[in-house]
N, C-alpha and C positions, 0 to 999 in steps of 0.2 A: 448903827446899834439900836437892841432895842431897849424901852425905857427900861424894864427890868435889870439890864445888864449895865444901861447906864447909871439909874439907882447904888449898885452894888461895882462900880467903877474904882469908887476908892478904895478898896479894897485890893488891886489889884497889888502886883510892884510895880517900881516904876520903872524896871525894864522890860517890861511885860510888852506895851507897846512898839516899844524900838525893834526888842526881839524879833516878835513877829514881822512886823514890816521888813524885816532884814531876811526871817526865814520862807517868808513868801517872794520876796525880791531873788533870793539865790534859788530856789524853787521855778523861777520864770528861768532863768540863765540856763542852769545844768538841764533842763526837762527838754529843750532843744536837743541836745544832746545825746539822746539816749535811744539807741536802734529800738524803739518799740514793735515787738512781736504780736499782732492781739490776734486770737485765733477763740472764735464766738461757738457755741453750739446751734445749730439748724433753727431746734426751736424756740432757743433764744432771740435770734434774728427776726423769725417769723413772728414772735409774738410782742417784739418790741414794736414792730415795723404797721401793728394793728393798733398800737397805742396802749396794750394792756399795763397799766401801775404795777411796780414790784417793790418787792423789798429787797435791798442789795445789802451780802453778810459777805467778809471777807472778814481776816485777820489781825489784830491792831498794830502787831511789827510790821504788816505790809501794805498800810493805808497809803504810802506816799506817792508810790506811781500815781495811784486813782487822783491824788489830789489835782495833780498834774494832767490827765489824760482829759479827765471829767470837768474841770473847770469850769465857772459858768453856763451850768447845766441847771442851776438852782435846787443842788438836790441836797435835801437836810439830812444833817448828819448825826445821831446819838455821842455825846462827846465826854468823857468822863469829868466831873466835878472838882478832878485833883488839881495840883498845880500845873501839872504836865497839861491836864488837860484845857486850863486855860489858857498856853501857850498855843495847843493844837487849834482850839476855837477859833483865835484870832488870827492866824496862820491863814485858815481854810477859807476865813469869812473876808480874808483879802482877795482869793482864789474864785471867791463869787458863791459859796457854798452859805447855805443857812443853818444851823445846828440848834440842838435840844442840848442842856446840859444835866445828865443822869447816870443810870445804870442801868445796864442790860439783863437787870436781874426783874424780874415778874412782879408784878404790884402796883402800889400806888408811888410809884417814884415821879417827881415831878415831871422828870424829862421824860417819861414814859408818855406819861400825858400828852403833853406836847407833843411826840412821835404821832400818836393818832387823832390829834385836830391836823395835824401837820397831815396825813394820809387821808382824811376826810376831806382835807379839801384837792388832795388831788395831788398832792406835789412827791415829786418821787424820794423814799427815803431809804437811808443807808444807817447798818449797825454793825459795829466788832463787837463780835457776842463773846468775845474771851474777854473786854473790858470791864468794869474797869482796870481793875489789878490783877485779873486772872484768875487761878493758873491757866498761863498760856495755852491757845489752842485746845479749851476747852470751853465749849459752847455753854454759855448760860440759858434760863427758860425764857428770857425776855422776849427773844426773837420769831420762836414759835406762839409766842400770847400773841403778841403784836399784829405776826402776818395773820392768826386766825380771826383774828379781830378785826382786823380791817377788810378781811377777805382778798389778800393778796399772795399769790404765789412767791418764793424765795428764790432770788437768784444766786449760788455763791458765786463767788471770785477770787480766783488764785493770781498773785501777782508773786513774783521772783525779776532777781536781774542775778548777771554774773558776776558782778563784782561789787560788793557793798559796803559802807560803813556801818558798823555793828556796835549800837550801845549799851553799858552795860545797864540794862534795865530790867525789869521782869519779864519783857518777854521779848528783848533780845532787839527792839527796834530796828529797822532798815533802813538807811538814805542809800540808793544807787549813786553810785559813782558816775559819774562826769565819761559819758561814752561807753556805756553800760548796756549792752544785749539786757531789754526790759521786757519779757513773757506777763501777756495779759490771758485771762482765759474767761469765758462768761460760761457758765455753764447752764443749762437747760434749766429752766423752772423749776421748783416742786414747791406740791402743796403742803402746808405747813403739818397736817395732821389728814392720815389717813383714817380711811372707815376701822374703827375697833381698838385703832393706835392708842395705847397710854401715852401720859406726859414724856415717861423715861425713852421710849421705844423712836415717840417722835423727835425727840431731843438727838438721841443717838445717830437714826436719819439722817439730820441734816447735818451733827456734827461731820460726820463720813461724808458727804458730799462735799465740804466745804474743804477738809483735809484730803478727796481725791483731785479736787480742781488744783487746791495749789500743789499737790504733788505733781499735778501737768507742769503746770508755772515752771515749776521747779527745774524739770527733767530738759523740757525745751532751750533754758534759756543758759542751763549749764551752769546749774550754783553749786560751791563747794568744790568743782571737776576740777 
């Protein structure tokens, strides 16, 4: 636990750590039952093999399969400072992720500063760009800002499951059921900004890419069929 988190630990509800431990344990139990179908763009596979660092982007509701498949890779994830973010933070830290707490809004948020520091150290980083509180599947400007400042390309990721528990939350957070078919797709890396592109144009282009790769994963899993 970081010194910063240790200093603020007294503000956590008493049940947080047991719930986080249980959540990580449950994920370790049900994850191996999933029938994972991962299909990645050749451009992503080639760039990954060359050692290129990325900023990974995926919708908040669909992060859980990646918490299992990418565990213990040392990825730094930007997580909300809200109460649900506290729980997600501790769950994924049990699974070997690093975390920064804050918003994906562009600007002076402490979380974005932590992510810039992590990226400059060469760590892989990931953002749910519709967090921390939505609107769901609407990309906020922090992703393009962060990627542009780090000089990294963005890799949109789509996930889907044939059967899920769906929470009554702002984003309809999804937990794939045991033995579900889980589809994961890493799309081709994108430059955060093209020449002559405005902030809104860059954001719309990246949002469309995340939406498209999510639609591909949904089609393969049979979600909602």
